[in-house]
N, C-alpha and C positions, 0 to 999 in steps of 0.2 A: 485831438480835438475833432478831426475829420470823422472818426468813428462815432463819436458822441452825436454830432450833427446828423449823421446818417440814420441814427436811431430816433432822434427827436423829431425830424421832419415829418415822417408819416404820422406820428402822434399828434403833432400840431394840426395837420390836415384833417385827421380823424375828428378831433375836437371841433374844428371849424364846421365839418359836415354835420355833426350831431347837434351843435348849439346854435348855428346860424339860421337865419330865415331863408325862405325860398329864393329870394332875389340874390342873396349872397352866394347860396349854393349853386345857383345857375351860372354864376361867374367863376366859381371854383372848379366845376366839373371838367372844363377843358384842361386844367392844370394837373389834375390828379394822376392821369396815366404816366406822367413823366417823373413821378416821385422816385422810382427805383434808380434813376440816373445819378442820384446823390452817391450811390455806391462807388462811382468812378473815383471819388475823392480818396477814400481809404485804400482802394485798390492801387491807384497810381501814386499814392503818398509813400508807398513802401516798395522799393525795388526788389527786396528779398523778403522771404517769409519771416514773420515774427519780429519785425522792427517797429511795429505800431503798438504802443502800450499806453493805456490811460487808466488811471485809478480814480474811481468816483464812488464814494459811499461804500467802499469795500469791494467794488466790482472792477474787473479787468476787461478791457476791450482790446482785441488784437486781430490780426489776420495771419493765418498760417497755411501751410501747404494743403491741409485737408479741406479747409473752407474755401480756398481760392477759386477752384473750378465751379463750386456751387454759387459763389458770389457772382462770377461772370454769367452763369446760367440765369440767375435771378435778374441781374441787370438787363440782359438782352431779352429773355423770354417774358418776364413780367412786364417790361415796358411795352413791348409790341402787343402783348395780349391786352394791356390796358388801353392802348390806342384803339385796338379793335373794339373793346368794350365801350369806350366813349361814344362811338358812332353806331353801335348796334344795340346796346342795352338801354331801353327807354322806359320800361316798367319798374316800379319800386326802386328807383335809382338811389334813394337815400339808404335803403336797406342794403343794396348791393355794394355801394361804395364804402359803407361802414364796415362790412365784412372784408372787403378788398383791402382797405387801409389797415384794419386791425390785423389781418393775416400778414400784411407786408411789415408791420411793426414787429410782430413776433419773429418773422423770418430774418429781418435785419439784425435783431438782437441776438438770436441764436447763432447766426453766422459770424458775428463780430465778438461774441462772448469769449472771454478768456478764463472764466471761472465757472464753477459748478452751478451756483445759484442763478447767475445771469443766463446761462444756457437753458436751465429748466424753466425759468420764467418766460423766456422767449418762446420755447417750445409749447408751453401751455397756452400762451396768448394766441399763437398760430393755430393750434388745434381747435380752440373754442371759437375763434373768429371765423374759421372756415365753415362753421355751421351755418352762418348767415348766407354764404355763397350757395351751399347745397339747398337751402330752403327758399331761395330767392323767388321762385315761382309762387310759393305760398298756396299751392293746391294740395289735394289729398296725396298725390304721388310724391310731391316734394316733402311734405311733412313726414311721410313714412320713411323716405330715404334719410331725412334729417334725424329721425328718431334712431334709426339703425346706426347712422354715423356717430351720433352723440353717445350712444351706449358703448360702441367699440372704442371711441376716443377716450371715454372716461375709464374704461377698463385698462387701456394702455397707459393713461396718465397715472392711475392708481399704482400700477406695477412700477412705473418709472419713479414716482414719488417715494415709494418704499425703498427702492434701490438707492436713490439719491440720498435719502436720510441715513441709510445704513453706511454709505461711503462717507458722508459728511460727519457722521458720528465717530468715524475712525480718523479721518484726515482733516476735517474742517472744510471750509470753503476755499479749497486750494485751486491753484492755477490748473487749467485743463492739461497743459503740457506736462504736468507732473504725473498724471494718471497712468500713462504707459510704463513709467518707471515703477509703479506700484502694482504691476501685474500679478505678483505673487499674492498680494492681499486679495485681489479679485478672485484668484483661483481657489481660495479657501473660503469664499463667501457665496451664498446663494444670490446675493445682490446682483452679480454679473448676469445671471440668467433671468432674473426679474427684469432687468434693464433690456436684455436682448429681446425678451417677449414683448415688452412695452413698445419698443421701437419697431418691432416686426409688424405691429398693427398698422402703423403709418405706412410701411412699405407694401403692405398687402400680401405678406407671405402666407401661403396656404397653411392651415384653414382659417386664417385671420383676415382674409381678403374680402369678406362679404360686403363691406361698405362701399368698395370701389365701383362695382357694376350697378349699384343702386344710385350712387351719388352722381355719376357722370351723365346719365340720360336726362336728369332733371335740372342740373346746374346749367347756367348760361354757357355758351361755347367758350368765351374767354376764361371763365372760372374753371371749366373742365381742363383747359390748356394748362393752367398753373397748378391745379390739383394733381394732374397726372404727370406733367412734365417737370414740375419744380418742387411742390410741397412734399411729395412722397420722399424726396431725397433728404429731407430733414431726418428721417429715420435712419438712413445710412450714416449721416454725420453723427447721430447719437451713438450708433454702434462703434464708429471709429473713436469717439471720445470716451465712452464708458464701458466698452467690452473689449479691453485689450488682451492680446494673446501673450502668454508667458512662455519663456524658453522651457519651462518645466511642464507645460501642458502636453498631455498625450496627443499624438497625431490623430487618433481616432475622433477627437472632437471636431477637427477640421473636416475629416471625411464625412462625419455625420451632417455637419452644416452644408457641405457641398451636395450631399444626397438630397437634403431638404430643398436646396436651391434648384437642383435639376427636377425634382418632383413638382415644384412650383412652376418652373419654366414650361414643362410639358403639360401640366394640369391647366395652366392659364390658357394655353392654346386649345386644348380639347374642349374646355368650357366655352371659349370664345367662338369656336366653330359651330356651336349650337344656337348662336344668337342671330337675331334678324335686324337689330338696330345698329347703325354704324358706331355711334358713341359707346354703346355697351361693348361691342366687339373690341374697340380700341382700349376700353378699360381693362378687359381681360388680357389684351396684349401687354399692357403695362404690368399687370401681375406677373406675366411670363418673364418680362425683361427684368423685373425686380428679383426674380429667381436667379438670374445670371449674376446680378450684383451680389447675391448671397453666396454663389459659388466662388466669386473672387474674394469675398470677405472670409469665407471658410479657409482659403489658402493661407491666411495669416496664421492659422493654428498649425498648418503643415510647415510653413516657412516663417516662423516668428522673427527670424533675423533679417527678413526682407520686407519689413514694415514700410519703409520709405518707397521702395519700388512698387509695392502693392497699392499704396496711396496714390501714386502717380497713375497706375493702371486704372484704378477706380475713378480718378478724376476725368480721364478720357472717356470712360464708359458713361459717366454722369452727363457730360456735355453732349456726347453722341445721342444718348436716349432722350435726354430732356429737351433738346432743341428739335429733334426730329418728331418726337411725340407731340410737343406743343404745336408744331406746324400741321400735323395731321388733324388735331382737334380744331384748329382754326379753319381748316378745310371744310369741316362740318357746317360752318356758318357761311360758306361761299358757294354752295351748290356746285360741287366739283364736276358733276356730270354735264354741266351746261356747255362746255367747249373742250376741245382737244388740249388747249393750253392748261386749263384747270386740272384735267386728268393727269397731265405730265407733272404738274406741281404736287399732286397727291402721290404719284408714283415714285417721285425722287426720294422723299423721306421713307416711304414704304420699302423700297429696294435697299436703302441704307440700313434699316432695321433688320432686314434679312441677311445683312453682311455680304452683299454682293461684292465682287472684286473691285478694288480701288475706291470703295465708299468708306465713310467713317465707321461703318460696322465692321468692314474688313480691318480697319485700323484697330478698333477696340478689341475685337475677338482675337486678332493676331497677337496683341500685347498680352492678353490673358493666356493664350496658348503657349506663349514663350515662357510665362511663369510656371505653367503646369509642366512644361518640358524641363524647366530648371529643377523642379521638385523630384523629377525622375520617379513619378508614380505610375501606376498602371496605364498603359498606352490607351486603353479603352476610354479613359476619361476625356482625352482629346477628341476621340471619335464621337462620344456622346455630346460634347460641346458643339461639334460641327453639325450634328443632327438637329440641334436646337434651331439652327438656321433653316433647315428644311421645314420644321414645324412653324416657325415664324413666317416663312414664305407662303405656306398654305393658308395661314390665318389672314395675312394681309392681301393675298389674292382674293379671298372672299370679301375683305374690306374694300378692295378696289371695285368689285362687282356692285357692292352696295353704294359706293361713291358714284359710280357711273349712272346708277338709277336716280340719283338726286340731281335733277335738272330743272330747278325752279328758275324760270326765265327772268324774273324780276330781281333776283339776288345779285348784288354787285360783287365784284372781286375786290376785297379790301386790300390795300397795298401792304398791310402788316403781314399778310400770309406769304407772298413771294419773298419779302425781305427776310422773314424767319426761315424760309426754305434755303435761301442763300447762306444765312448765318450757320445753319445746320451743316451745310456743305463744307464750310471753311473753318469755323472756330475750333472744332476738335483737333484738326490738323495743326493749327497754330499752337494750341496748348500742348499737344504731343511733342512738337519740336522744342518747346520751352523746357519740358521735363525730360528731354532726351529719349523719347519713345517713338521715334519715327519708324514707320513700317518698312520692312524689307521686301522689295518687289521681286522676289525670286520666283522662278517658274513653279517650284514646289508650293510656295505660299499661295500663289494665284490659283493653282489647281485645287489646293485644299479648301479654298473659299468658293470654288465653282461647283464641285461635285454635289454639295448639299442642295444647290438650286436645281441642278439637273435631276436629282432624285425627286425633288418637289414637283418638277414638271412631269416626270414619269408617273408619279402618284396621281396627279391631276388628270393625266390621260387615262389612267386605269379607272378612276372614279367616273369620268364621263362615258367611258366605254361600257362599264359593268354596273354602275350604281347611279346613273343619272336620274334625277328626280327623287332619290332617297335622301331624306334629311331627318335630323333629330333636333328637337327643340327642347331646351331647358329654360325654366324661368330665370329672369334676371335676379341675381342674388342667391341662386342655387340653395345653399345650406340654410339661409335665412327663411326661404319659403318652406323648406322641410320643417324647420323649427316652429314656424307660425302654424303650420298644419297640425303639428304634434300638440301644440298648446290648445288649438281649437278642438282637437279630439278629446284631450283631457278635460277641457271645459265642458264638452258635450256629455261626458260621463257623469258630470255632476247631476244632470237631470234624472239619472237612474238611482240616485241616492235618496232614500226616504227622508222627507223633511221632518226630522224628529229632533229639533233643537240643536244641541252641540254637534251632532254628527255632520251637520252641513260644513263644518270647518275642516273636515277631513280631506277636502279637495282645494288646497290653497292656490294651485295653479289655475283653477277655473276663473278666478277673478283677475289673473295677471293681465290679460289684454285690456280690460276696462281700467285697471289701475294705471297702466302705461299711458293710455289715452288721457286720463284725468291729469296725470303728471305733465304730459306734454302741453295740455291746455293751460295749466298753471304757468308753465315755463314761457309760453308765448306771451302771456300778459306781463311777465316780469322782464321779458327781453333779455338783454345782456346780463343784467343783474341776476336773472333767474338761472342762466347758464353757470355763472360763477358760483352761486349758492349751491346749485345742484352738484357741481363738481367737487366743491369743498366737502359737502355732505357725504358723497360716495367715497371720497378718498379717506376721510376720517373713519367712516364705517369699516372700510377694508383694513385700515391700520389697526383698529380695535380687534378685528377678527384675526389678523395675523399675529398680533402680539398679545 
């Protein structure tokens, strides 16, 4: 019963926001930030994983080891970000809170889902509702970011829907706990890789990352905090549910996924170093950190018999990144350069993400290195993993410089920010102790986490000595900008084609920008219904194309 109420509460609040008058909404707004606290009930209602089970209309609701850390992350991070939002978001409040509660409904459902259909419905609701958060400003930049987000989300949703239908056609709407036992079925089907691709869009794995650096600069600060710190983790949970590793899978699959993860980790940093806005830089940092989650996930194909251990490691990594990154985004709304205290509050999660000794990053990366050592693979993998800390330190040092320049005197320090910083310091350690992943504070471990930061310091010294003043700027969205320019060039070529009747149709891409803008305008008038209709149309079209 507790899981059902946790799902129904944000739905009831969403309907109240959409259907009530201005006076009722004004009284509701102070209550909305605290809706995620209802997750305490299903979390505390089960002392061990998988004891909560409720069947309703063929759906199963449960809590298991994979979802538990994301549930805690949602409860803590979403609540504090909501508190921040209540006191800072004043424009288009109905639009914002509709997206906020819609996304929360989807998040609650997918986290508590115990069957295939419930998870997919929650994931789809989450993805589509987040569009309202991205477009909250409702200006040209926000509509453009929303357009890119919606296109990428629907591409991902289509791939996931096809994969889910392929699985359900074989197994029916089975309990999610059964899917790892059917890994052989997945290994013989392309559905597994369609699902991997679809969930990779949410995580921002290169080159599917393009929506993240566009969405974060235009979204309100608390929306960016949950998009980057929490919502992207839905993609990881999708991988754990629907992309299980089989004992018969060749190890090269894991090595390939780990390579893609490292490319994403370093690529996110390199792209982030070319940015001038703090929120955009933090978005690229998230892309980089999601690459590390992919490295850990790829280990499941190298050590398929260590699934439970790797789920525990991923849980610590999720809490570590989610809480620290949400704290950094809340800093963007508190003018961190105003005082030394605020700069310290920014530096603490930044240093943790760089995996400095004794931080939660030290804990998370140490656990992952232990698994890599267990696999007895090439020693260079551990070294590359350590160098990602160097890359992160360089990126967040630049982020610190941008934060120091943000010194708006009239901006107050919202208490949600320091509370979240403290939560980021403590919660991952508590969870690690619960799953028996406590860090070993040996001299070798401490040295292993220190030398990457010393390397970053040396590189910064070299840069300031030899390349000071040299900078490279890439536009936010990188590949999207290149694609837009290509479409513009192709559109311009149309003017050189003689206007001789049917020959004008030889350049279909020339009309693509105008068609997208017309489609977006129609979608705005249809609001949420337009999003749903558009998504159904795209999914059905892709299904027809594939089959």
